[in-house]
N, C-alpha and C positions, 0 to 999 in steps of 0.2 A: 325305256321310260321318256316320256316328253311331257308337255304341259297337259296335265290333268288326265292322263290315260296311260295304260300300259299297253304296248303293242307286243304280242306274243302268241305262240302257237301253244296251246294247252296240252300238257302232258296228258296221255290217256292211260298208261299202264301203271300199275303199282310197282314199287320198288325205288331204287336209288335214282333220283332226279337231280340233275346239276342245273342250278340257274346261273347263267352267264348274263349279267345285267349291265346295261350301258345307259347312261343318262344322255339322251339326244336332245334334251331341252335346253332352255335358258335359264331355268330356275333349278334350285336344289330339290332332289326327289329322294324317297326311300322306298324300300319293299319290306312290308311286315306280312309274312305268310300265316295264315290262321286257318283253323278247322271250323267248318260250318256243320255242326250236327244236323242230322235229317230232322226235318220238322221246324228248322229255324229259318226265318225268312232270308232272301238273299242280302248280301253285304249292303247293296245300296239302299233297299228298303230299311234295314236296321239303322243305317247312318242318318236317314231322314226321319225316323221315328222316335218319339219319347220312350217307347219300350224297347230297350236294347237288352240283348243277352250277352252275358259274359262268355267268351269263347277262349279256347286255348291258342296262345301263340305257338307256332312250329319253329319259326326262324325269322330273323330280322337282319336286313342289310341296312346299315346306318345310311344317313342321308349322304348323297353323293352329289358333288358339283357338276356342272355341265361339262361333258366329255369324260367324265370319270366312269370306270367300270367297277364291277365288284362280282365275285363269285361266291356260291356256297352251295353244298350238296345236302340233301335230305333224303330219308327213306319214307316214302308215302304209302300209306295202306289205301285200299279203296274207300271212297268216301267224297265228301264236298270240301273244298278249299277256297280260300279268297286271298287276294293280294290287295294291299291297301297302304296308300301313302298318308301319313299323318303330319307331314311338314305343313307349317301354318304360314300362309301369305300375310303380308303386311296389313291387309284388311281384316285380319283375325280369323279368316275361314280356313280350315284345313283342306289340302288338296282333295282328300277322301271325298268331302262333300261337294266338290266341284267336278265330280266324275272320276277321279283317279282311285278307282277300285275295280276288282273284276273277280267274278266266280269262275270255278272250273270244277270238274268231277273226274275222278280217278276211278276206272273201271277195275273189275276184279280179275 
């Protein structure tokens, strides 16, 4: 994690996925992993729209300070997922709306 983005290699196969997360930024950041059902717009589009869909959270890594790490494992089935940081900046904006969100797809 760094300012307003996730740097990662998206997993491609279903099964147990281990997320080893490090905050390389200067601000606190978090990682919320959600499911994006088929037919739902990308997470970036949803964050910028007034029409948002409620989607299930799969896992959440609480905010990490700069330099801190965190690890969690989840069993992912084929489908669409997104990572989002909902930490709020002093200006009142969430990191997610500043670009700290990313979609990826797990194959079958």
